[in-house]
C-alpha positions, 0 to 999 in steps of 0.5 A: 598293634598286635594279636597274641596267638599261641605266644606268637605276635602277628602284625595286623596290617589293616589296623595299621591305618590308624597309626600316626605314621608319616607318609612323607620324608622327615622334615628338617624345618625347625620352628622359626624357619619359614618353608616355601609353599609349592607354586601352583597355577591352578584355580583350585586351592593349593592343598587340593589335588586331583585325588584328594588333598596334600600338605603344603610345607612338607613332601608327602611321599616316602613312608608307608605302613610297611616302613612303619613295620620295619621301623617298629619291629625291626629297627633300632629305636627303643620303644617304651612300654606304656602298659608298664607305666600306667601308674604314671597316668594322672586321673582326677580324684573324683569325677564331678557331674557335667550336667551343671551349666557353668557361669564361665567357659569350662573345659574338661579333658576326657582323654586323648584329643577329646574335650568337652567345652561348655559356655553359655549353655552350649557344649562342644565336643572335640574328636570324641573317642570313648571306646576301649580301643582306637582301632577298626578291630574290637580285639586288637589295636591300641587299647585305652590305658587311662580309665574312662572317667566320663562316658557318653551317658555322663555328658550333657546334651552336646550341641556341636562336635568337631572332627579334625580328621578320619584316623581311628583315634580321632573318629570313632564309630561307636562314640559317634553312633552313641551321640547319634543325631543330637549334635551338629557335626563339623568335619573336613572335606570328604568326611561327611559321607562316612557320617551318612553311611553310619546313619547320621542325618546329612543335615546334621553334618557340615563339611568344610574346607580350610578357612571356611566358617559357619555361624550357628546359635551365636557361635562361629566355627572356622576350619583352619589348616594343619599339617597331617594326613588322612586314611581309614583303609589301605587305599584311601590316603589323602582322600579326605581333608584334615583341619584344626577348628576355631570356636568363637562364642560370645566373649570366649575363643578356643582353638582345637589343634587336632593332630598336626606337625609343625611348620612356621607358616600356617599357625602364624597365618591362623593368628593373622587371620583370626587374631589371638585365642583365649584357649588352645588345645594342642597335641604334645604326644605321639612324636617318637621316633622323631625321624619318623613322626616329625612331619605329622606329630609335634613334640612338646617344643613344637607345641609351644611354637604353635602356642606362640604362633597363634598367640594363645593365652592358655593352652592345654596339652592333649594327644598323650597319656591315653593310647600308646601310638609311639615310642616315647615314655608315657609321661615324657610329653608332660615333663618336656612341656613343663621343662620348656615352660620353666626355661621361658619358652612361652612368649605369652600366656600359660601352657599346662596339662590336665589329669584325665577327667580334669576340668579348668575354667577360663580365666583359670582359677582352679583345676581339679586335682589329679589322683597320682 
């Protein structure tokens, strides 16, 4: 994140808090090798601490924003320029109205980790960010590379919003303000206060710990564990929780992975507790350089491991092709994912990507074609 002034690049330290930077040592655990959870004799859940929360299967100490600065601007790792690769972004040829009530579960990718899910007259929105920048600053920070196919006025009335964590590319002030008090918000522990401060009615916000469930209007929404971190400033790391979300609505189930690194315990546990899932929304981007990002961001191979662990019947890749947050080339996540699928890495089901603005129904029959 940089500000150009007189041709000189100045780093904006405050806006670094939104970056997907690991605060922990590189995790050498590979898919299929169960790490060991820390022992605890406390009565509170093991992911709770005196000051907030922690990951259970990686060490949460080691790196910080200054480590990121050294790596990004003075390290040897090559960084792709996504601005120069914008022509690789796939976008739907023509946006179709989202106001109709589909007769089957329907999922539309709005970009990054934002999906609109429609089923039986109900709508769910995930980590909505429809702003130009993923940043606390209007003039600096990662800018939207892909066109905004749908904005808030284009959406049907939203019943539920799930938030995975409070980073700026997942919890966006302007988008939440535009949604207002219409939806019910489901957020991890510690995040409700942010909504109340923004003016959202407290009764509209449900704050939940891992494995807690709420039943609302015929749907059950469950918070499930992930491996990540939280912060919206320089002094509040790990003070609020992070989570994935499971939606069970009549004859359809969906799992939204939010933002996560991989371990071979928590996603298997999600399957063991909740059973297989019809559709999963799984991150595939923002993973390079690997030595720095591994603990908190899966690569495509690890995304497939999650797909296999939770027994997803159909998975959609997300967290790529919208904002540049890391070093890998823009289209590499899709290419690596498709290569792994061709090589037979899936234990079951399908794993694919959508164009920006693309819609898919379940069971999948048609996908809106992209404009290349």
